[in-house]
MARMARDO-243687 format. One record per residue (C-alpha): residue number from 1; x, y, z; residue in one letter. Coordinates in nm, 3 decimals, padded with zeros to 5 digits. Example, Ala and Ser with C-alpha at 12.3 -4.5 7.8 and 13.67 -1.06 7.14 Angstrom:
2
{1; {01.230; -00.450; 00.780}; 'A'},
{2; {01.367; -00.106; 00.714}; 'S'},
***
This chain:
423
{1; {02.912; 11.549; 09.007}; 'M'},
{2; {03.250; 11.720; 09.009}; 'R'},
{3; {03.407; 11.888; 08.706}; 'D'},
{4; {03.672; 11.615; 08.693}; 'A'},
{5; {03.403; 11.357; 08.620}; 'D'},
{6; {03.285; 11.550; 08.316}; 'I'},
{7; {03.639; 11.607; 08.192}; 'T'},
{8; {03.700; 11.232; 08.197}; 'V'},
{9; {03.392; 11.166; 07.985}; 'R'},
{10; {03.473; 11.420; 07.714}; 'V'},
{11; {03.854; 11.404; 07.713}; 'S'},
{12; {03.855; 11.127; 07.452}; 'A'},
{13; {03.744; 11.379; 07.189}; 'T'},
{14; {03.982; 11.650; 07.314}; 'A'},
{15; {03.716; 11.896; 07.200}; 'D'},
{16; {03.732; 12.220; 07.400}; 'P'},
{17; {03.378; 12.309; 07.291}; 'A'},
{18; {03.246; 11.979; 07.431}; 'A'},
{19; {03.426; 12.037; 07.759}; 'V'},
{20; {03.284; 12.389; 07.781}; 'R'},
{21; {02.929; 12.270; 07.707}; 'S'},
{22; {02.954; 11.992; 07.967}; 'A'},
{23; {03.074; 12.240; 08.227}; 'R'},
{24; {02.790; 12.478; 08.146}; 'M'},
{25; {02.548; 12.191; 08.190}; 'G'},
{26; {02.706; 12.110; 08.524}; 'L'},
{27; {02.641; 12.465; 08.641}; 'L'},
{28; {02.279; 12.450; 08.523}; 'L'},
{29; {02.216; 12.124; 08.708}; 'R'},
{30; {02.374; 12.266; 09.021}; 'S'},
{31; {02.146; 12.570; 09.009}; 'L'},
{32; {01.840; 12.355; 08.936}; 'R'},
{33; {01.908; 12.117; 09.223}; 'D'},
{34; {02.045; 12.361; 09.480}; 'G'},
{35; {01.887; 12.697; 09.402}; 'G'},
{36; {02.049; 13.040; 09.352}; 'P'},
{37; {02.408; 13.076; 09.466}; 'R'},
{38; {02.704; 13.309; 09.434}; 'S'},
{39; {02.946; 13.252; 09.149}; 'R'},
{40; {03.215; 13.172; 09.404}; 'G'},
{41; {03.007; 12.904; 09.571}; 'R'},
{42; {02.906; 12.758; 09.235}; 'L'},
{43; {03.273; 12.731; 09.142}; 'A'},
{44; {03.358; 12.564; 09.472}; 'E'},
{45; {03.073; 12.312; 09.456}; 'E'},
{46; {03.137; 12.213; 09.093}; 'T'},
{47; {03.515; 12.199; 09.115}; 'G'},
{48; {03.566; 12.478; 08.862}; 'L'},
{49; {03.803; 12.768; 08.906}; 'T'},
{50; {03.637; 13.100; 08.981}; 'R'},
{51; {03.755; 13.245; 08.651}; 'T'},
{52; {03.618; 12.953; 08.448}; 'V'},
{53; {03.289; 12.954; 08.637}; 'A'},
{54; {03.246; 13.329; 08.589}; 'A'},
{55; {03.302; 13.299; 08.213}; 'G'},
{56; {03.057; 13.013; 08.179}; 'L'},
{57; {02.795; 13.195; 08.385}; 'V'},
{58; {02.827; 13.490; 08.147}; 'D'},
{59; {02.767; 13.256; 07.849}; 'E'},
{60; {02.462; 13.105; 08.020}; 'L'},
{61; {02.330; 13.455; 08.085}; 'A'},
{62; {02.370; 13.541; 07.715}; 'E'},
{63; {02.161; 13.232; 07.632}; 'L'},
{64; {01.892; 13.356; 07.871}; 'G'},
{65; {01.927; 13.054; 08.100}; 'L'},
{66; {02.055; 13.235; 08.412}; 'V'},
{67; {02.042; 13.583; 08.557}; 'S'},
{68; {02.302; 13.754; 08.772}; 'C'},
{69; {02.235; 14.001; 09.049}; 'E'},
{70; {02.441; 14.191; 09.305}; 'D'},
{71; {02.447; 13.983; 09.624}; 'A'},
{72; {02.572; 14.277; 09.831}; 'G'},
{73; {02.913; 14.357; 09.967}; 'R'},
{74; {03.057; 14.137; 10.241}; 'R'},
{75; {03.355; 14.308; 10.399}; 'G'},
{76; {03.634; 14.444; 10.182}; 'A'},
{77; {03.650; 14.377; 09.810}; 'G'},
{78; {03.400; 14.369; 09.529}; 'R'},
{79; {03.034; 14.281; 09.591}; 'P'},
{80; {02.938; 13.919; 09.524}; 'G'},
{81; {02.727; 13.811; 09.226}; 'V'},
{82; {02.434; 13.581; 09.287}; 'R'},
{83; {02.337; 13.349; 09.000}; 'V'},
{84; {01.977; 13.240; 08.951}; 'R'},
{85; {01.830; 12.990; 08.704}; 'L'},
{86; {01.587; 13.143; 08.453}; 'V'},
{87; {01.362; 12.842; 08.429}; 'G'},
{88; {01.087; 12.979; 08.203}; 'R'},
{89; {01.312; 13.026; 07.900}; 'S'},
{90; {01.293; 12.661; 07.798}; 'V'},
{91; {01.063; 12.368; 07.873}; 'C'},
{92; {01.026; 11.996; 07.811}; 'G'},
{93; {00.700; 11.819; 07.731}; 'V'},
{94; {00.610; 11.482; 07.878}; 'G'},
{95; {00.315; 11.273; 07.761}; 'A'},
{96; {00.170; 10.948; 07.892}; 'E'},
{97; {-00.045; 10.683; 07.726}; 'I'},
{98; {-00.220; 10.453; 07.969}; 'N'},
{99; {-00.517; 10.220; 07.949}; 'V'},
{100; {-00.762; 10.461; 08.111}; 'D'},
{101; {-00.607; 10.802; 08.058}; 'H'},
{102; {-00.379; 11.031; 07.861}; 'L'},
{103; {-00.170; 11.300; 08.027}; 'A'},
{104; {00.058; 11.580; 07.908}; 'V'},
{105; {00.268; 11.826; 08.106}; 'V'},
{106; {00.516; 12.096; 08.010}; 'A'},
{107; {00.781; 12.170; 08.274}; 'L'},
{108; {01.028; 12.453; 08.259}; 'D'},
{109; {01.397; 12.416; 08.343}; 'L'},
{110; {01.328; 12.480; 08.712}; 'A'},
{111; {01.061; 12.208; 08.724}; 'G'},
{112; {00.762; 12.442; 08.734}; 'S'},
{113; {00.448; 12.353; 08.539}; 'V'},
{114; {00.376; 12.563; 08.229}; 'I'},
{115; {00.087; 12.351; 08.100}; 'A'},
{116; {-00.092; 12.037; 08.215}; 'E'},
{117; {-00.372; 11.832; 08.060}; 'F'},
{118; {-00.536; 11.498; 08.140}; 'R'},
{119; {-00.804; 11.305; 07.951}; 'L'},
{120; {-00.987; 10.988; 08.048}; 'G'},
{121; {-01.007; 10.726; 07.771}; 'I'},
{122; {-01.088; 10.360; 07.717}; 'D'},
{123; {-00.758; 10.261; 07.560}; 'G'},
{124; {-00.861; 09.901; 07.506}; 'R'},
{125; {-01.157; 09.987; 07.283}; 'S'},
{126; {-00.991; 10.266; 07.083}; 'L'},
{127; {-00.754; 10.174; 06.798}; 'P'},
{128; {-00.395; 10.301; 06.836}; 'P'},
{129; {-00.464; 10.570; 06.575}; 'E'},
{130; {-00.752; 10.705; 06.781}; 'G'},
{131; {-00.547; 10.712; 07.100}; 'V'},
{132; {-00.258; 10.889; 06.928}; 'L'},
{133; {-00.490; 11.143; 06.770}; 'A'},
{134; {-00.628; 11.234; 07.113}; 'E'},
{135; {-00.276; 11.249; 07.260}; 'L'},
{136; {-00.145; 11.471; 06.982}; 'T'},
{137; {-00.427; 11.716; 07.046}; 'G'},
{138; {-00.320; 11.748; 07.410}; 'L'},
{139; {00.046; 11.788; 07.308}; 'V'},
{140; {-00.046; 12.061; 07.059}; 'A'},
{141; {-00.230; 12.245; 07.337}; 'D'},
{142; {00.081; 12.221; 07.558}; 'A'},
{143; {00.300; 12.357; 07.276}; 'L'},
{144; {00.062; 12.649; 07.233}; 'A'},
{145; {00.081; 12.734; 07.603}; 'E'},
{146; {00.460; 12.707; 07.598}; 'A'},
{147; {00.468; 12.948; 07.304}; 'R'},
{148; {00.244; 13.189; 07.494}; 'T'},
{149; {00.479; 13.168; 07.793}; 'A'},
{150; {00.777; 13.245; 07.568}; 'G'},
{151; {00.946; 12.911; 07.634}; 'A'},
{152; {01.143; 12.720; 07.370}; 'A'},
{153; {01.048; 12.350; 07.367}; 'V'},
{154; {01.346; 12.117; 07.406}; 'A'},
{155; {01.152; 11.802; 07.311}; 'G'},
{156; {00.855; 11.573; 07.365}; 'I'},
{157; {00.884; 11.236; 07.538}; 'T'},
{158; {00.590; 10.996; 07.527}; 'V'},
{159; {00.564; 10.730; 07.798}; 'G'},
{160; {00.376; 10.408; 07.721}; 'V'},
{161; {00.284; 10.123; 07.956}; 'A'},
{162; {00.470; 09.852; 07.765}; 'G'},
{163; {00.792; 09.738; 07.601}; 'L'},
{164; {00.972; 10.011; 07.408}; 'V'},
{165; {01.271; 09.922; 07.188}; 'D'},
{166; {01.518; 10.202; 07.256}; 'T'},
{167; {01.703; 10.140; 06.928}; 'A'},
{168; {01.403; 10.152; 06.694}; 'T'},
{169; {01.190; 10.380; 06.915}; 'Q'},
{170; {00.889; 10.155; 06.855}; 'R'},
{171; {00.639; 10.021; 07.106}; 'V'},
{172; {00.710; 09.649; 07.073}; 'T'},
{173; {00.432; 09.531; 07.303}; 'L'},
{174; {00.183; 09.704; 07.533}; 'A'},
{175; {-00.026; 09.412; 07.669}; 'P'},
{176; {-00.288; 09.610; 07.856}; 'N'},
{177; {-00.348; 09.832; 07.553}; 'L'},
{178; {-00.337; 09.542; 07.308}; 'G'},
{179; {-00.063; 09.715; 07.102}; 'W'},
{180; {00.213; 09.547; 06.902}; 'R'},
{181; {00.481; 09.717; 06.690}; 'E'},
{182; {00.338; 10.069; 06.699}; 'I'},
{183; {00.549; 10.359; 06.570}; 'D'},
{184; {00.435; 10.618; 06.821}; 'V'},
{185; {00.710; 10.866; 06.736}; 'V'},
{186; {00.636; 10.884; 06.363}; 'E'},
{187; {00.262; 10.905; 06.422}; 'D'},
{188; {00.291; 11.192; 06.671}; 'V'},
{189; {00.541; 11.377; 06.451}; 'R'},
{190; {00.314; 11.347; 06.147}; 'R'},
{191; {00.006; 11.465; 06.332}; 'R'},
{192; {00.187; 11.757; 06.494}; 'L'},
{193; {00.326; 11.866; 06.158}; 'A'},
{194; {-00.032; 11.932; 06.050}; 'D'},
{195; {-00.095; 12.180; 06.332}; 'V'},
{196; {00.238; 12.346; 06.424}; 'V'},
{197; {00.502; 12.513; 06.214}; 'V'},
{198; {00.803; 12.343; 06.375}; 'A'},
{199; {00.786; 12.005; 06.551}; 'V'},
{200; {01.027; 11.959; 06.845}; 'P'},
{201; {01.220; 11.630; 06.874}; 'P'},
{202; {00.991; 11.340; 06.974}; 'V'},
{203; {01.089; 11.017; 07.149}; 'R'},
{204; {00.909; 10.732; 07.327}; 'V'},
{205; {00.997; 10.545; 07.647}; 'A'},
{206; {00.851; 10.306; 07.900}; 'N'},
{207; {00.635; 10.502; 08.143}; 'E'},
{208; {00.770; 10.337; 08.459}; 'A'},
{209; {01.123; 10.420; 08.347}; 'T'},
{210; {01.013; 10.783; 08.314}; 'L'},
{211; {00.848; 10.768; 08.657}; 'A'},
{212; {01.180; 10.654; 08.805}; 'A'},
{213; {01.348; 10.955; 08.643}; 'T'},
{214; {01.108; 11.184; 08.827}; 'A'},
{215; {01.185; 11.004; 09.155}; 'E'},
{216; {01.562; 11.064; 09.136}; 'L'},
{217; {01.686; 11.293; 09.411}; 'D'},
{218; {02.057; 11.389; 09.421}; 'P'},
{219; {02.018; 11.494; 09.785}; 'A'},
{220; {01.891; 11.150; 09.895}; 'D'},
{221; {02.169; 10.889; 09.896}; 'A'},
{222; {01.919; 10.606; 09.947}; 'D'},
{223; {01.761; 10.689; 09.611}; 'R'},
{224; {02.084; 10.634; 09.423}; 'A'},
{225; {01.993; 10.263; 09.434}; 'D'},
{226; {01.618; 10.213; 09.433}; 'M'},
{227; {01.329; 10.018; 09.290}; 'V'},
{228; {01.024; 10.213; 09.174}; 'V'},
{229; {00.690; 10.031; 09.178}; 'L'},
{230; {00.448; 10.222; 08.958}; 'Y'},
{231; {00.088; 10.117; 09.019}; 'G'},
{232; {-00.156; 10.163; 08.734}; 'E'},
{233; {-00.418; 09.935; 08.578}; 'V'},
{234; {-00.127; 09.690; 08.593}; 'G'},
{235; {00.218; 09.734; 08.746}; 'L'},
{236; {00.524; 09.901; 08.598}; 'G'},
{237; {00.866; 09.914; 08.753}; 'G'},
{238; {01.217; 10.046; 08.716}; 'A'},
{239; {01.553; 09.985; 08.877}; 'V'},
{240; {01.791; 10.270; 08.959}; 'V'},
{241; {02.157; 10.184; 09.017}; 'S'},
{242; {02.425; 10.437; 09.100}; 'G'},
{243; {02.184; 10.725; 09.046}; 'G'},
{244; {02.090; 10.613; 08.694}; 'R'},
{245; {01.788; 10.426; 08.563}; 'V'},
{246; {01.900; 10.085; 08.436}; 'A'},
{247; {01.728; 10.033; 08.098}; 'P'},
{248; {01.870; 09.689; 08.016}; 'G'},
{249; {02.017; 09.573; 07.687}; 'R'},
{250; {01.725; 09.680; 07.467}; 'H'},
{251; {01.549; 09.914; 07.709}; 'G'},
{252; {01.313; 09.642; 07.831}; 'W'},
{253; {01.428; 09.622; 08.193}; 'A'},
{254; {01.174; 09.679; 08.467}; 'G'},
{255; {00.885; 09.464; 08.345}; 'E'},
{256; {00.839; 09.344; 08.700}; 'I'},
{257; {00.462; 09.338; 08.668}; 'G'},
{258; {00.501; 09.010; 08.486}; 'H'},
{259; {00.697; 08.830; 08.755}; 'L'},
{260; {00.505; 08.507; 08.826}; 'P'},
{261; {00.379; 08.516; 09.186}; 'V'},
{262; {00.057; 08.311; 09.177}; 'D'},
{263; {00.081; 08.009; 08.938}; 'P'},
{264; {-00.285; 07.924; 08.994}; 'R'},
{265; {-00.399; 08.283; 08.972}; 'G'},
{266; {-00.584; 08.481; 08.708}; 'R'},
{267; {-00.501; 08.536; 08.343}; 'L'},
{268; {-00.286; 08.842; 08.274}; 'C'},
{269; {-00.318; 09.078; 07.978}; 'G'},
{270; {00.014; 08.940; 07.852}; 'C'},
{271; {-00.144; 08.596; 07.810}; 'G'},
{272; {00.031; 08.434; 08.105}; 'R'},
{273; {-00.118; 08.326; 08.437}; 'T'},
{274; {-00.047; 08.465; 08.782}; 'G'},
{275; {00.166; 08.770; 08.696}; 'C'},
{276; {00.238; 09.009; 08.983}; 'W'},
{277; {00.024; 09.285; 08.830}; 'E'},
{278; {-00.285; 09.060; 08.837}; 'T'},
{279; {-00.286; 09.085; 09.218}; 'V'},
{280; {-00.162; 09.443; 09.275}; 'V'},
{281; {-00.282; 09.646; 08.976}; 'G'},
{282; {-00.568; 09.893; 09.015}; 'L'},
{283; {-00.797; 09.649; 08.839}; 'R'},
{284; {-00.727; 09.387; 09.107}; 'A'},
{285; {-00.785; 09.637; 09.388}; 'L'},
{286; {-01.118; 09.754; 09.245}; 'L'},
{287; {-01.240; 09.398; 09.202}; 'E'},
{288; {-01.148; 09.315; 09.563}; 'A'},
{289; {-01.290; 09.635; 09.711}; 'A'},
{290; {-01.613; 09.678; 09.510}; 'T'},
{291; {-01.901; 09.501; 09.341}; 'D'},
{292; {-01.936; 09.508; 08.961}; 'P'},
{293; {-02.218; 09.765; 08.981}; 'D'},
{294; {-02.031; 09.997; 09.218}; 'D'},
{295; {-02.019; 10.354; 09.076}; 'P'},
{296; {-01.642; 10.357; 09.125}; 'I'},
{297; {-01.612; 10.114; 08.834}; 'R'},
{298; {-01.788; 10.352; 08.594}; 'D'},
{299; {-01.547; 10.398; 08.297}; 'P'},
{300; {-01.651; 10.764; 08.284}; 'A'},
{301; {-01.474; 10.827; 08.616}; 'L'},
{302; {-01.116; 10.943; 08.586}; 'N'},
{303; {-00.832; 10.800; 08.794}; 'L'},
{304; {-00.832; 11.084; 09.046}; 'E'},
{305; {-01.205; 11.042; 09.115}; 'E'},
{306; {-01.171; 10.668; 09.167}; 'R'},
{307; {-00.876; 10.709; 09.401}; 'L'},
{308; {-01.050; 10.987; 09.594}; 'A'},
{309; {-01.344; 10.756; 09.655}; 'T'},
{310; {-01.116; 10.477; 09.777}; 'L'},
{311; {-00.933; 10.717; 10.009}; 'V'},
{312; {-01.264; 10.842; 10.150}; 'E'},
{313; {-01.385; 10.487; 10.216}; 'R'},
{314; {-01.055; 10.391; 10.378}; 'A'},
{315; {-01.069; 10.693; 10.608}; 'R'},
{316; {-01.423; 10.598; 10.703}; 'L'},
{317; {-01.282; 10.255; 10.798}; 'A'},
{318; {-01.494; 10.068; 10.543}; 'D'},
{319; {-01.414; 09.704; 10.616}; 'G'},
{320; {-01.413; 09.576; 10.259}; 'R'},
{321; {-01.192; 09.862; 10.137}; 'T'},
{322; {-00.940; 09.813; 10.419}; 'L'},
{323; {-00.931; 09.437; 10.363}; 'A'},
{324; {-00.868; 09.489; 09.991}; 'A'},
{325; {-00.589; 09.738; 10.061}; 'L'},
{326; {-00.428; 09.498; 10.308}; 'D'},
{327; {-00.447; 09.215; 10.054}; 'E'},
{328; {-00.293; 09.424; 09.775}; 'V'},
{329; {-00.028; 09.559; 10.014}; 'G'},
{330; {00.065; 09.205; 10.119}; 'T'},
{331; {00.103; 09.092; 09.757}; 'W'},
{332; {00.295; 09.410; 09.683}; 'L'},
{333; {00.534; 09.334; 09.968}; 'G'},
{334; {00.569; 08.971; 09.861}; 'T'},
{335; {00.697; 09.070; 09.518}; 'G'},
{336; {00.901; 09.359; 09.654}; 'A'},
{337; {01.082; 09.118; 09.886}; 'A'},
{338; {01.201; 08.920; 09.584}; 'V'},
{339; {01.346; 09.238; 09.436}; 'L'},
{340; {01.504; 09.344; 09.765}; 'V'},
{341; {01.667; 09.004; 09.809}; 'N'},
{342; {01.799; 09.029; 09.453}; 'T'},
{343; {01.903; 09.394; 09.432}; 'L'},
{344; {01.936; 09.525; 09.791}; 'N'},
{345; {01.815; 09.876; 09.701}; 'P'},
{346; {01.830; 10.164; 09.945}; 'G'},
{347; {01.467; 10.249; 09.878}; 'T'},
{348; {01.152; 10.093; 09.737}; 'V'},
{349; {00.930; 10.375; 09.609}; 'V'},
{350; {00.554; 10.326; 09.595}; 'L'},
{351; {00.447; 10.531; 09.292}; 'G'},
{352; {00.146; 10.569; 09.067}; 'G'},
{353; {-00.181; 10.481; 09.241}; 'Y'},
{354; {00.018; 10.312; 09.521}; 'F'},
{355; {00.131; 10.657; 09.635}; 'A'},
{356; {-00.225; 10.791; 09.672}; 'T'},
{357; {-00.313; 10.490; 09.887}; 'L'},
{358; {00.030; 10.457; 10.043}; 'G'},
{359; {-00.093; 10.531; 10.394}; 'E'},
{360; {-00.274; 10.195; 10.392}; 'W'},
{361; {-00.044; 09.995; 10.163}; 'L'},
{362; {00.294; 10.070; 10.320}; 'R'},
{363; {00.244; 09.885; 10.653}; 'P'},
{364; {00.168; 09.558; 10.473}; 'A'},
{365; {00.462; 09.606; 10.237}; 'V'},
{366; {00.699; 09.670; 10.526}; 'E'},
{367; {00.566; 09.367; 10.712}; 'A'},
{368; {00.638; 09.139; 10.414}; 'R'},
{369; {00.986; 09.284; 10.368}; 'L'},
{370; {01.060; 09.224; 10.736}; 'A'},
{371; {00.940; 08.864; 10.706}; 'A'},
{372; {01.073; 08.768; 10.362}; 'D'},
{373; {01.404; 08.951; 10.315}; 'V'},
{374; {01.698; 08.739; 10.425}; 'L'},
{375; {01.925; 09.024; 10.532}; 'A'},
{376; {01.863; 09.177; 10.876}; 'P'},
{377; {01.636; 09.478; 10.903}; 'R'},
{378; {01.499; 09.412; 10.551}; 'A'},
{379; {01.846; 09.467; 10.411}; 'G'},
{380; {01.838; 09.830; 10.521}; 'G'},
{381; {01.577; 09.905; 10.252}; 'T'},
{382; {01.321; 10.170; 10.336}; 'R'},
{383; {00.978; 10.204; 10.179}; 'V'},
{384; {00.899; 10.555; 10.053}; 'A'},
{385; {00.581; 10.702; 09.907}; 'I'},
{386; {00.619; 10.902; 09.588}; 'S'},
{387; {00.542; 11.272; 09.613}; 'A'},
{388; {00.424; 11.269; 09.251}; 'F'},
{389; {00.188; 10.971; 09.254}; 'G'},
{390; {00.016; 10.909; 08.920}; 'P'},
{391; {00.188; 11.214; 08.764}; 'T'},
{392; {00.543; 11.080; 08.801}; 'A'},
{393; {00.565; 10.925; 08.454}; 'A'},
{394; {00.453; 11.234; 08.266}; 'V'},
{395; {00.683; 11.454; 08.479}; 'R'},
{396; {00.969; 11.218; 08.407}; 'G'},
{397; {00.897; 11.251; 08.036}; 'G'},
{398; {00.925; 11.629; 08.060}; 'A'},
{399; {01.253; 11.599; 08.252}; 'L'},
{400; {01.397; 11.361; 07.992}; 'V'},
{401; {01.294; 11.608; 07.721}; 'S'},
{402; {01.503; 11.876; 07.894}; 'L'},
{403; {01.818; 11.663; 07.906}; 'E'},
{404; {01.964; 11.789; 07.574}; 'P'},
{405; {01.971; 12.144; 07.712}; 'V'},
{406; {02.115; 12.035; 08.046}; 'L'},
{407; {02.383; 11.829; 07.871}; 'S'},
{408; {02.470; 12.104; 07.622}; 'D'},
{409; {02.312; 12.443; 07.696}; 'P'},
{410; {02.443; 12.580; 07.367}; 'T'},
{411; {02.192; 12.347; 07.195}; 'A'},
{412; {01.922; 12.593; 07.300}; 'L'},
{413; {02.010; 12.804; 06.996}; 'A'},
{414; {01.921; 12.512; 06.767}; 'D'},
{415; {01.578; 12.439; 06.910}; 'L'},
{416; {01.288; 12.477; 06.663}; 'P'},
{417; {01.105; 12.803; 06.704}; 'E'},
{418; {00.733; 12.784; 06.771}; 'L'},
{419; {00.668; 13.154; 06.731}; 'H'},
{420; {00.496; 13.088; 06.400}; 'G'},
{421; {00.208; 12.933; 06.593}; 'G'},
{422; {-00.033; 12.680; 06.457}; 'T'},
{423; {-00.102; 12.620; 06.090}; 'R'},
***
């Protein structure tokens, strides 16, 4: 993004402070995405003058967000100054509520992990209060580790597999959890207030939307327009257009798991019959690949252990496992073709559990796209495997939590201090 783009967005207020903050954020994003650079190169790449860039870099250094070092003399003139992001000074916390697990991660400004926790649960049998109590405990642990690392916490974003009303910040419906109208934000805030001195800002979002945020890559033009398929117990999804996640009017876009693909199929958790997730979710794969008494179906196993077993069986060429993966991949490609015909994305990303098993799922997906997409060469859409797999949603939550600092680095001074520790 060039400086002119930011100026256009803030010019309506004619507020010099807003322009300065937006430009500082532009420099931070450039350093995060491209690594350390000289002040001169930063100015050139962001469209700022050298004088303006130098002044803003000095302000960022005073905030503890960047450091400057002598880059050495090149020919005549003064030595260059190399600017480096100081990632550990601030972090964002992402949390995820799913049917069979909870996860929390704290990422610093550079994307490095400060703290990470995961807990297997049976979300269907626990009441919402029990799930949120367990989640808050993990979040409190992450805040404690952030405090130990000396990082200010920009915020906490909780991802839930379900409909989240962006206006009210309530979970409207989470079919696979059996939740309706749950105020996750207020519950987490209240519980955290009992254990920490200052509670950072808390928000809630759809987990697949957060996963798509983690999949964004400014260096990959094909990901500016993409569809993310996030495999879990069911199927979540998100659409990215022009480099931005498209939330829809109320934030409910991306519920692709409930596209009807098999009218005579099985009953879905949403109460309808034949939804896409009933044939591609992890539950469907396990039922196709294993018997009811197979150890892999033991609720005590966490997601990683189940997936590791499936990968091992696939590599050993177990016939039933390979047949189940081919069946799920074919259904996955069938639904993906509908989306490609509708949206013509540059990339379809296989995320969540699909990524772990992507080696076996992708060929069937690509075959269906080749057969079912009207445009030649599958509309130019490529199928990519997520590098983050089942951790994409929680990473995306941490990245969203960092947005206030990236949009306005001066907001760092207003973040709640956690140095008082726990109560």
